[in-house]
N, C-alpha and C positions, 0 to 999 in steps of 0.2 A: 492415434493418440487420443486419450480421453481429455475432455475439457472439464476443468474444475470451476467451482463457484467460489466467490469471495464473500465472506461475511465479515464486516468490520466489527472489531471489538468496540465497546463503549469508549475506551481510552483512545483508540486509533481515530474514531470518528470525532471525538472532542478535540484532539490534537489537530486534525485536519481543518476543522472549522476555526480553531484559534489561529492557525497559519493563514487561512483566508482573511480573517479579520486583520491580522498584522499587515498582510499585503495590501489590503484595502486602505489602511491608514498611512502606509509608508511608500507604496509603489503605485504604478499605473495599471490600468485595465489590461494592458498588454502582458505585463508580468503575471497578473492573476490568471489570465487565460492560458498562458504558457505553463504555469504550475498545474492547473486543472488538466490540461492536455497531457502533460508528462505523467501525472498521477494515473490517468486513465490508461496510458500506454503501458506503464509498469504493471498495472492490474491485469491488463490483457495478456502480457507476457506470463504472468503467474498462472492465469487460467489455462493458457495453451501449453505451458511447459514448466510445471512446478519444480522439476529437477534442476532448473537453473539456479536454485537457491539451496543452501546447505540443509542437510537433514540432521536433526538432533535425536539420538537414540534415547537420551534421558527423558525428553518430553514427548517423543513420538510425533514430532512436528517438523515441517519444513519452515525455515525462518527467513523472512525478508525484512531487512532494515535498510531503508534508503536515507542516506544523509541529506539528500536533496529535499525530501519531504518530511524528515524528522518524525517518522512514525514506524511502528513495527506491525507486521502482519504475521500471524502464525497459522500454519496449515496443518490440520490433523485429518488424516484419511482423505476424504474428498471435499473438505470444507476448510476455508481460511478463517482465522480468528484474529 
């Protein structure tokens, strides 16, 4: 099985940092670490098996939207956006 790389879109990266800021203001370090760990876990799943996520014929991408992280990552060919 091929391993894919993940490239964060500017919107995804900004959203991720905003979520971290929100967590820092309203939650504890434990929740922040849990969020970061879960995000890395999901990204590793994407890299190892992009077929876990639905394919869109219209945009020629695999799409992943996690309600837990409130971000979208789009994959086109061997890269995620």
